[in-house]
C-alpha positions in Angstrom: -23.1 -31.7 23.6 -25.1 -30.5 25.8 -25.0 -26.7 26.4 -26.9 -24.7 30.0 -27.8 -21.5 30.1 -28.4 -19.5 32.4 -32.0 -17.4 31.8 -30.5 -13.8 32.1 -27.9 -14.8 29.2 -29.2 -16.7 26.8 -29.3 -14.3 24.4 -25.8 -13.0 25.3 -23.6 -15.9 25.0 -25.4 -16.9 21.6 -24.0 -13.5 20.3 -21.0 -13.5 22.3 -20.7 -17.0 20.2 -21.6 -15.7 17.0 -19.1 -12.8 17.3 -16.4 -15.5 18.2 -17.3 -17.5 15.4 -17.5 -14.6 12.7 -13.6 -13.5 14.4 -12.2 -17.1 13.0 -9.6 -16.5 15.6 -10.9 -19.5 18.1 -11.3 -23.0 16.6 -12.2 -26.2 18.8 -13.3 -29.8 18.6 -15.9 -30.7 21.0 -17.2 -34.4 21.3 -20.3 -35.3 22.8 -18.5 -35.3 26.5 -17.7 -31.7 25.9 -19.5 -29.5 27.8 -19.9 -25.3 27.3 -21.0 -22.6 29.2 -22.4 -18.8 28.6 -22.7 -16.6 31.4 -23.8 -13.0 31.7 -22.8 -11.0 34.6 -23.9 -7.4 35.9 -21.3 -5.5 37.5 -21.6 -2.2 38.2 -24.4 -1.7 35.7 -22.0 -2.7 33.1 -23.0 -6.1 31.1 -20.0 -8.0 30.8 -20.2 -11.4 28.5 -17.6 -14.6 28.6 -17.2 -17.9 27.5 -16.1 -21.1 29.7 -15.2 -23.9 27.6 -15.0 -26.9 29.2 -13.3 -29.7 26.6 -13.0 -33.7 27.9 -11.2 -35.8 25.5 -11.7 -39.5 26.5 -9.7 -42.3 24.9 -11.2 -45.4 23.7 -7.8 -47.0 24.1 -8.0 -49.2 27.0 -6.3 -48.7 30.5 -5.9 -44.6 29.5 -7.9 -41.7 31.6 -9.6 -38.7 30.3 -7.9 -36.2 29.8 -9.4 -32.4 30.5 -8.6 -29.0 29.7 -10.6 -25.7 30.6 -9.6 -22.3 29.5 -12.0 -18.8 30.1 -11.4 -16.1 27.4 -13.9 -13.2 27.2 -14.7 -11.2 23.7 -12.1 -8.6 24.1 -9.2 -10.9 25.3 -10.1 -12.5 21.7 -10.2 -9.6 19.5 -7.4 -8.0 21.5 -5.1 -11.2 21.0 -6.2 -10.9 17.1 -5.0 -7.2 16.5 -2.0 -8.4 18.3 -1.5 -11.5 15.9 -2.2 -9.0 12.9 0.6 -6.3 14.3 2.8 -9.1 14.7 2.1 -10.5 11.1 3.0 -6.6 9.7 6.2 -6.2 11.6 7.5 -9.8 10.8 10.8 -9.9 9.1 9.1 -12.8 6.9 7.2 -10.3 5.2 8.0 -8.9 1.8 8.9 -5.5 0.9 7.7 -3.8 -2.1 8.5 -0.3 -3.1 8.8 2.0 -5.9 11.2 4.4 -7.0 10.2 7.5 -9.9 13.7 9.1 -11.3 12.5 12.6 -12.9 15.1 15.1 -13.9 17.4 17.1 -16.0 18.3 15.7 -19.0 22.3 14.3 -19.0 22.3 15.2 -15.1 23.3 11.2 -14.5 19.5 9.4 -13.8 20.6 6.1 -15.7 24.4 6.1 -14.0 22.9 6.5 -10.6 20.5 3.6 -11.4 23.1 1.5 -12.0 25.2 2.7 -9.2 21.9 1.7 -7.3 21.7 -1.7 -8.4 25.4 -2.6 -8.3 26.0 -3.0 -11.9 28.7 -2.5 -13.8 27.6 -1.7 -17.4 27.9 2.0 -20.1 24.2 3.8 -19.1 22.5 3.9 -22.6 20.1 6.8 -23.2 16.5 6.9 -22.0 13.8 6.8 -24.2 10.8 7.8 -23.2 9.8 5.5 -19.6 11.9 3.0 -19.1 11.3 0.1 -16.4 14.0 -2.3 -14.6 14.0 -3.5 -10.9 15.6 -4.5 -8.4 16.1 -7.2 -5.6 17.2 -7.9 -2.2 17.4 -11.4 -0.5 17.0 -11.1 3.9 16.5 -13.4 6.7 17.6 -16.9 6.9 13.7 -17.3 5.5 15.6 -16.2 2.3 12.9 -13.1 2.2 12.9 -11.3 -0.9 12.2 -7.2 -1.5 11.7 -6.1 -4.4 12.1 -2.3 -5.6 10.2 -0.9 -8.8 12.0 1.7 -10.6 11.2 4.1 -13.5 13.7 6.3 -15.1 11.6 9.6 -16.9 14.0 11.0 -20.2 13.6 14.1 -21.7 13.7 16.6 -18.5 10.5 18.5 -17.8 9.1 17.7 -21.7 7.4 14.1 -20.9 6.0 15.2 -17.1 2.6 14.1 -18.2 3.9 10.1 -18.1 4.4 10.5 -14.0 0.6 9.4 -14.8 1.1 6.0 -16.2 3.3 4.1 -13.0 1.8 6.0 -10.3 -1.7 5.1 -9.9 -3.8 4.5 -6.5 -3.1 1.1 -6.2 0.8 2.4 -5.4 1.0 5.8 -4.3 1.7 4.7 -0.9 4.9 2.9 -2.1 6.1 5.1 -4.3 9.4 7.6 -3.9 9.8 10.6 -6.5 14.1 10.8 -7.2 14.2 14.3 -9.2 18.4 14.4 -10.4 19.2 18.0 -10.8 22.4 19.1 -12.9 24.6 21.3 -10.4 26.8 22.7 -13.4 23.5 23.9 -15.0 21.5 26.0 -12.3 19.2 27.9 -14.4 17.8 24.9 -15.7 18.1 22.6 -12.3 15.7 25.6 -10.7 13.7 25.4 -13.5 13.7 21.8 -13.8 13.0 21.4 -10.1 10.5 23.8 -9.6 8.2 21.7 -12.6 8.6 18.4 -11.1 7.8 19.4 -8.0 4.3 20.9 -8.7 3.8 18.4 -11.3 4.3 15.8 -8.7 2.6 17.2 -5.7 -0.5 17.7 -8.1 -0.3 14.0 -8.9 0.3 12.6 -5.7 -2.9 14.9 -4.5 -5.4 13.5 -6.7 -4.7 10.5 -6.3 -5.6 10.6 -2.4 -8.7 13.2 -3.2 -9.9 10.3 -5.2 -9.0 7.8 -2.7 -10.4 10.1 0.0 -13.6 10.1 -2.1 -14.2 5.9 -1.7 -13.9 6.0 2.1 -10.2 4.7 1.9 -7.6 5.8 5.1 -4.8 5.6 3.3 -4.6 9.9 2.2 -5.0 11.2 6.2 -2.3 8.7 7.1 0.3 10.0 4.1 -0.5 13.6 4.8 0.3 12.8 8.4 3.5 11.0 7.8 4.2 14.0 5.4 4.6 16.6 8.2 5.4 14.1 11.1 9.1 14.3 10.3 8.4 18.4 10.7 7.6 17.3 14.3 4.1 18.4 15.9 5.4 21.7 17.6 6.8 23.2 14.5 6.6 27.1 14.5 7.5 27.2 10.8 4.5 24.9 9.7 2.7 28.0 8.3 5.5 28.3 6.2 5.5 24.9 5.2 4.0 22.4 1.8 5.3 19.3 2.5 4.3 16.5 -0.5 2.1 13.4 0.7 4.4 11.1 -1.1 8.6 11.4 -0.3 11.2 13.2 -2.4 14.8 13.1 -3.0 16.4 15.8 -4.7 19.7 14.8 -6.0 22.3 17.5 -7.3 24.9 15.6 -10.1 27.9 17.2 -11.0 29.5 18.1 -7.4 32.6 18.0 -8.9 32.0 21.5 -11.3 29.5 22.9 -8.6 32.9 22.8 -6.5 34.6 24.6 -8.6 32.0 27.4 -8.6 32.3 31.2 -6.9 31.9 30.5 -3.4 28.6 33.6 -3.5 27.4 31.4 -6.7 27.4 28.1 -4.6 26.4 29.9 -1.3 23.3 31.2 -3.5 22.8 27.9 -5.5 23.0 25.7 -2.0 20.4 27.8 -0.1 18.0 27.8 -2.5 17.7 24.5 -3.2 17.3 23.8 0.7 14.8 26.4 0.8 12.9 24.6 -2.0 14.0 21.4 -0.6 12.6 21.8 2.8 9.6 23.7 2.5 8.0 20.7 0.1 9.3 18.3 2.7 11.6 16.4 0.4 15.6 15.6 1.2 18.8 16.7 -0.5 21.9 15.4 -1.9 24.5 16.6 -3.9 26.5 13.4 -5.3 29.8 13.5 -8.4 30.1 9.8 -9.7 33.7 10.7 -9.8 33.4 10.7 -5.0 32.8 7.2 -3.8 32.1 8.1 -0.3 29.1 11.0 -1.6 27.8 8.0 -4.3 27.5 5.4 -1.0 25.7 7.7 0.3 23.2 8.0 -2.4 22.9 4.7 -2.2 22.1 4.3 1.2 19.7 6.7 1.0 17.9 5.1 -2.1 18.3 2.3 -0.2 16.2 3.3 2.8 13.0 4.4 0.8 13.2 1.2 -1.1 14.1 -1.8 1.5 13.9 0.2 4.7 17.4 0.4 5.4 19.0 2.7 7.6 19.4 6.3 6.1 22.8 8.3 5.8 23.3 9.5 9.6 25.5 12.5 9.3 23.6 16.0 7.7 26.1 18.4 5.8 24.4 22.1 5.3 28.0 23.9 4.6 28.0 24.4 0.8 31.8 24.1 1.0 30.8 20.3 1.3 28.4 17.7 -0.3 25.1 18.7 1.5 22.6 16.2 3.2 19.8 17.0 4.2 16.8 14.6 4.8 13.7 15.9 5.0 12.6 17.4 8.5 16.1 18.3 9.3 16.5 21.8 8.5 14.9 24.8 9.2 14.1 28.2 7.5 16.3 29.8 10.8 19.2 27.6 9.5 18.6 28.5 6.0 18.5 32.8 6.8 17.0 34.9 4.6 18.5 35.8 0.8 20.7 38.2 -0.4 17.6 41.1 -0.9 16.9 40.4 2.6 20.0 40.4 4.0 20.3 44.0 5.5 17.0 44.2 6.7 15.7 45.3 10.3 14.6 41.5 11.0 13.3 43.1 14.6 9.2 41.6 15.2 9.8 39.8 11.7 7.2 36.7 11.6 6.9 36.0 8.0 9.7 34.6 5.8 10.5 35.1 2.3 8.3 33.8 0.1 9.7 31.5 -2.7 9.6 34.2 -5.1 12.1 36.2 -3.2 14.4 33.6 -3.5 13.8 32.7 -7.2 14.3 37.0 -8.6 17.9 36.8 -6.3 18.8 33.4 -7.5 18.3 34.5 -10.9 20.4 37.9 -10.6 23.7 35.0 -10.2 21.9 33.0 -13.0 20.2 34.5 -15.4 18.0 31.9 -16.9 18.3 31.2 -20.3 15.6 31.4 -22.8 15.1 28.4 -25.1 12.4 26.9 -27.0 11.5 23.8 -26.2 13.0 21.4 -28.9 11.5 17.4 -29.1 14.1 14.7 -28.6 14.3 13.2 -31.7 14.5 9.3 -31.3 16.6 7.0 -33.9 13.7 4.6 -34.6 16.3 2.2 -36.5 18.0 1.2 -33.1 14.6 -0.3 -32.1 13.2 -2.5 -34.6 9.6 -3.5 -34.5 8.5 -5.7 -37.2 4.7 -4.9 -36.6 5.2 -1.8 -36.5 7.9 -0.8 -38.7 5.4 -2.6 -41.4 2.6 0.1 -40.1 4.5 3.2 -40.2 6.1 2.3 -43.4 2.5 2.3 -44.8 1.3 5.3 -43.0 4.5 6.8 -44.9 3.4 5.8 -47.9 -0.2 7.1 -47.5 1.6 10.5 -46.2 2.9 10.7 -49.7 0.2 9.8 -52.1 -2.2 12.4 -50.3 1.0 15.2 -50.3 1.0 14.7 -54.0 -2.6 14.6 -54.0 -2.9 18.2 -52.3 0.0 19.2 -54.7 -1.8 18.5 -57.9 -5.3 20.0 -56.1 -3.5 23.7 -55.2 -1.6 23.6 -59.2 -5.4 23.1 -60.5 -6.8 25.4 -58.2 -4.0 27.9 -59.4 -4.0 27.0 -63.0 -8.2 28.0 -62.6 -7.6 31.1 -60.9 -5.3 32.3 -63.3 -7.6 31.3 -66.2 -10.5 33.4 -64.4 -8.1 36.3 -63.9 -7.1 36.1 -67.9 -11.0 36.0 -68.7 -12.0 39.0 -66.5 -9.3 40.9 -67.6 -10.4 40.0 -71.3 -13.8 41.4 -70.8 -12.5 44.3 -69.3 -10.9 45.6 -71.9 -13.2 44.6 -74.2 -15.9 46.7 -71.9 -13.1 49.8 -72.3 -12.7 49.1 -75.7 -16.7 49.6 -76.8 -16.7 52.6 -74.1 -14.2 54.8 -76.7 -16.2 53.6 -79.8 -19.2 54.9 -78.3 -17.5 57.7 -76.9 -16.1 58.7 -80.9 
């Protein structure tokens, strides 16, 4: 191989060749008769480097002529082609999708039933204990690409909400969609659960993104930008919104019970949920397990987040019908003010009603129920584990021995205290008797 350099471009040619080798996108096998020329030209004061590769391959077989191929590409063309290849690879239909759906919400709201309907499993839902995992898989395309959705379900309402941090971490936070399931037949409890879980989700996600950002990751900025993208760059309500960086879907179940409520109560509940969902960048949907149409739309929305399928096309904001509002579709002007602000003069008013005002009005329609937080009682006999059961039996025996030991100690202390008191009383009486004798 012979290399001919122009004097002005020798160093530049070497740098270009090094760059092309590092890119790893152009590989050439050069025979002993191959020619590589490096050229540097000055054009209007801007130095441009380009590579001229001339390769010739001569066949050793008799009677065959030599074949010569010529191609000319500069370094910027190589970089552009490399980026285009990477982009096509990322958008390729053969790239598998991996996502996470995290279900949480009111106890007995139907989380397990929604998961089974989404996975198209005809099973009787069992009570969820703690944090449970399952998965859904979809095969698509002629190459049978397998997409996977990891599905987590949290039991206990808000009691175990700290367990969100277990499956959601820095490695998968960009793939997670949070699904909050609330019971429309219990409005007061539904609002309490929704309020708590949204706050817990946002704090968890922000903590993970802050940690990534401190290490120089660009993912947090992209996620936060995507969270705002659904509202549009020129949204006039921007100052009143605080969208979560991760997608949130709020599903109100038992719509058949909600449908039979008084009209004003339905309106108050629907508008309050719309306000909370909109200001936090969440989608909102009402579902009844007895209505296949609402279930089908729910499955479509979950599939949209799990497998990037199409989202529901129809939007419904009428409180007399099942609500379907995707994130960013609603607006504060369409929701309107809470009842306490309805009769006031709105001329020149620039601020929207606060969540506190909505909550105060909501509590007038649905007074909060003050109940003690009760821990979920679990029957461990249904989940036998030989090693764990043996260890628990040992600890129960140790606890019983400690209890009996403490009882004996307590009895001894009581007996000793009684003896000391009796001795003190005896000495007091003796002193009193001596004093009486001396007085005589």
